N, C-alpha and C positions, 0 to 999 in steps of 0.2 A: 715069783717075778712080777706079780701084779702089785701095782701101787695106785691107790685112788684116794681122794680126799677123806673118805670115810674110815680109812684104816687108822689104827692107833700107832703110838710111837714105837711099840715093840714090833709091830708088823713092818714098819718102815725100816727099822734097824735090821730086821731079818732080810728084807729085800736088798739092802745095801751090802750085807755080808755075802749073800748068795750070788750077787751080780756085781763084783768089784769094778770100780772104774779102771779103765785101761790107762796105765801111767805114761801117757804120751801127751805132751802139751802142744796144742795147736793154736796158732795165732788166730784170734777171733776177729770178725769184722761185723759185729752186731750194731755198728753205727746205723745200719739200715733201719733198726727200730727207732733210733733217735731221729733219723731223717724222716721216717714215716710220721713221727709226731710233729716235726717242724715243717713238713712239706718241703724239705730240701730238694734240690734239683739233682743231686747225685746220689744214686742208690745202688749198692752192690747187693744183689739178692740171690744168694745161694745158701740160704739157711737150711739146715737139715736136721734129721733126727736119727736116733739109733734105737736099739732094743725093740725090733719090730714084732708084730704079731704074726701068727701063722698065716701063711698065704700060699696055698697050693694051686698052681695054674691049672691042674687037671681036675680040681674039685670045686664044686659050687659052694662048699662050706668053707669059707675063707677065714672065719673069725673064731678063735678059741681063746687065746691068751689075751688078757686086757692090759698087759704091761705096756707102758709107753715112756720113752726117755728122749730128751731133746738135746742136741748139741749144735752149737754154731761153728761153722767152718769158714775158712778163707774162700773168697770168691776167686774167679779167674783173674790172672794178672791183667792189669789195665793195658789195653792195646794202644799202640802208638798212634798218635793223631796224624793223619795224612797231611802232607804238605800242600801248598797251594798249587792249583793247576796252571800250567803255562799257557800262554795265548798262542793261537794258531791262525795262519792266514787261510780263511775259508771263503770261497767265493759264493758258494751256493747258500741261499738264505735258509733253506730247510735244514741243511747240515749244520749251519750256525745255531739255529734254534735247538737242534738235537744236542749239540755239544754244550750249549749253555745249560740245558736241562740236566745233562749228565754232571756238569760242574756243580750245579746247585745241589744235586743229590749227594755228590761226593763231599761237599762242604756242609751238609746238613748236620744238625746236632745228633740225629739218630746215627748217621754214618760215622761220625767222629767219636761218639761216646757210648752208643748202644749197639753197634754192629756186633753180631755174634753173641749178644747178651739179651737183646730184646728190651722192650719197655717194661717198666714196673707200673703197678697201679699208682704208686706215688708220683711217677713221672706225669701221669695224666692229671692227678689232683693238684700237683704243684703248678702245672700249666694253667689249670682252671683258676687257681688263686691269683697268679700273675705270670703271664708268659715271659715278660721282660725280666722278672726276678729269676725265673728258671734259667733263662739264657745267661744272665750275669753269674748265677751260681756255678754254671758249667765253665764259663770262659774266664771268670775272675777268681773263683775259689768257692769252696763249700760254704753253705750258710752256717753261721755260728750257732752253737748250741747254748741256749740260755738255761738258767737254773730251773725255770718252769718246765722246759722241755725235758731236762734230765729227770725231774720229778715224775713227769708223765711216763717216761721210759721205765723208771724203777717200779712204778705202779703196774705196768703191763708185765714186767718180769715176775712180780709177786702173784699176779693173777694166773700167769702161766704155771708157776711153781705149785699152785693149788691142785693142779691136775696132771702135771708131768714132772719128770725128773731128768736132769742133765747128766750126761756122761761124755767121756772123751773117746773119740775114734780116730784112727789114723786115716788120713785122706791123702792119696797120692796123685790124683788126677782129676780132671773135670768130670770124667765118667763116674768116679767115686762120689764126687760132690752131688751130682744129679741123682745117683742111685740112692743116696741118703735122703735126698729131698723127696723122692717117690716113696721110700720106706716110711718117712714121716707121715705122708698122706695116708698110706695104708693103715698104719697103726692108729692114726687119728680117726679114720673112718671106723675102725674097730671100736675105739673108745666111744665114739658117738652112738653107735648102734647098741652097745651093751650098757653104757653108763648114762647115755642121754646128753652128754656134754663133752666137747673137746675145744681146745684153744690153740692159737698160733698154727693154723693149718695152711700149708703152702699150696698154691694153685698155679697152674700154668695152662695157657691156651692161646687161641688166635682171636684177635679183636681188632677191628678197623684195618685189616690187612697186614697186621704185624703180630709177632709173638709177644705175649704179655705175661708177666709173672706177678704174684702178690701173695700176701699172707693175711688171712682173715683172722681177726682177733678171737672170735668165739662163734661156735655153732651149737645150737641147742636142738634137741629132738623134742617136739611138743608132745604132750600127753593127749590121749583121746584118739579119735579116728584119723585125724589129720597127721600124717607122718612126714610131711615135707619139712626138712630142716630149716630152722630160723637163723639167719645171719645177724650177728650182733657186733657192734663196735663200741668200745668204751673210750670216751674222751675225758681228760682231766682238766679242771679249771682252777685258776688261782683265786678268783672271786666267786662268791656265792650268787652268781647270776647266769642266766641262760646266754649262750653265745649269740652273736649277731647272725642275721639271715645268711650272709655270704659263708660263714663258717658252717652253718647247718646244711646249706646247699652243697658245700664241698664234701661234708661227711656223707650226704646222701649219694653223691656221685661215687664216692669210694666204695660204699656197700653195693651199689648197683653193678659196679665193675666186678666185684667178687661174685655176685650172683650170675653174671654173664659167663664168667670163667667156669664156675661150678656147673651150671646147667649144660654148657658145652661138653664138659667132661662126662657128665652123666649120660648125655645123648651120644656118646662115643664119637664126638667130633674132634678127636685127637689123632692126628696123622703121625705115626711113629717115624716114617721115612722123612717127612718134612721137618720134624723135630730134630732128628739126628743130623740132617743136612744143615739146617740153619745154625745150630749151636756147634757145628763141627765136631760131632761126637762119633766114636767108633762103637757101634752097638755090640760088637763081639769082644770088646775089651774085657779082660779078666779083672774083676774087681779086687781090691786090696784084701789081704789076708784077714785083717780085722773085720772088714765088712762081711766077708764070706762066713767067717766064724759066727758072727752075731746073727746073721740072717738064718744060718743053719740052726742055731739054738732056738730061734723063733719059729722054725718050721717052714722057712722059705727056701726051697731048693734052687737057689740062684747063684750062678757063677759069673754071669755077664750082665752088662747093663740092659741088654735086650730081654734077658730073663726077668729082670725087675720091672721093666716097662710092660711086659705082658701081664704080670701079676697086677700092676697098677691099673691097667685098663680093665682087667677082670673085676677088680675091686670097684671101679667107677660104675660098672654096669649093674652093680647091686644096689646103687643108691638112687634116691628120688631127687627130682629137681628141688631147688630151694624154694621156700615159701615166698609168695609175692609180697608179704608184709615183712619189713625189716626193722631193726631197732637200733637207734643211737642212744647211748647212755652217757650222761654227763655227771661226773663226780667232782666233789670238792677235794683238792689236793691235801688240804690240812688234815682231814679226818676220813676221807674216802666216802663221805655221806653222798647220797644221790641228790643232785640238784634237780634233775628232771630227765624225762625220757622222750624221745621223738620217734614215734612209730609212723612209718610211711609206706606207701605202696610202690612197687616196681613200675617204672615207666620206660619200657624198651625203646620207644620212639625217641624220647628225650635223650636217653643214654647213647643210642647210636649216633645221633647228631652231635653230641658232645665229644664222643670218642673220635669220630671222623674229623671234626674240626681241629682237635688238639694233635691228632696224628699228622695232619697236614702241616702244622707248625713244626713238629719234630722232624718231618721228612724234608723240610726246607721248601715246601711248596708255597709258603707265604712268610712274611716277616713276623717277628714276635710282636704281639699287640700289648698295649699298656692296659692296666686295670681300668675299668670303667670310671668315669668321672665321679659318680656317686659313691664309689668305693675307694676313693683316693686316700681315705684315712689309713689304708694299709701302708701307704708310703712312709708314715711316721714311724713304723716299726721295721722298716726294711734297711738292711745294712748297706745296700747299694743305692740308696736314695740320692746320695751326693753326686753320683756319676750318671744317674738316670736322666735322660732328656725330658721326661715328663715334668721335672721340677722347673726346667726352663720354660716349658710350654704353659704349664698351669700354675706354677708357683707353689707346688705342694710343700708341705711342712718338712722341715729337716727331721732325720730319724731320731728316735729316742731309744732308751734301753729296750731290748727285745724280750723282757720277761713279763710283758703285759699279756693277759689272757687273750687279747685280741690281736697279738702279733701274727699269729697264723693258727690254723686248726691243729690241735694236738691230741 
């Protein structure tokens, strides 16, 4: 059942034979990966994995089997956007202010598009790129995917396939989807500890007062005495040049968000009750037959989502905080050659201020801001430039084709 990059073709063939794919076709929604590359404003993030490792809640020895397989599943169905709030005759000023605040919350982007789903790390980085573009993307339509963005997505798929294998699993509920997400983490943590590398690892936690999810590109276990995992993100470029500072800054924000989520999980700052309540999940829901059969084969005696979450938290307790040094890699799309690497240190104060500011935007506590004047070159690559007020205000250039490497971080 084990499959790693070091195995030969015969070993892979044996693995495929012994663990056949389940012949159930599931509609995929891996647009998330494309949107991650494009910093799109709409992201469905319930990516999951199957073929878990052994994880016994009653044992401290959680990791035996190194096999890991990934499969993408459909996310929860989109929730209906609430209608506008009617006006009321209120004489008391304090009541009026309270009602206005409630109306703002009800009309916020978070309430309309992320309620019971939480924010993704992409939601934070897209707002950092341009809050107005994020707002337009939600209200007017998804950001278009360019050829460069597709190429970036394909590269990430190839990187993932170097260490994991995809299979199909029947998903019947939101509880099933989250169970697979947690199993993905458990098996990825196993792979990290035993092979020193894992990719496409899902994270979930609390940040800035809201639930947040994300998928970190790569985690490496360093050699030597330092055993704190290193978070890595790979960006692809059309041109053989380093990206502009706003793009590098955006990438740093992304990785710092991942470290924040990872460290909170390791520190057991994951409230199961709050998680079940926010995402409207039944902890005692009996998981689908496919999931139960695959978890049993992997040594996880789990029947309910609560069983999986217990194992998940037990796994997190065995891990160390992420290293304070993180790495951004830039590759040329043409041949995957490395253009350069950006190693930087974690800055918790800067991260907290960034998250708090963008959460205020998502919660409707302030209006969407325009990109800073010195970064208005972004407008040339924005599909919403023709309807954006900033063009009237500053006379920003009209949009051009979005396949430029500077159109958005990828």
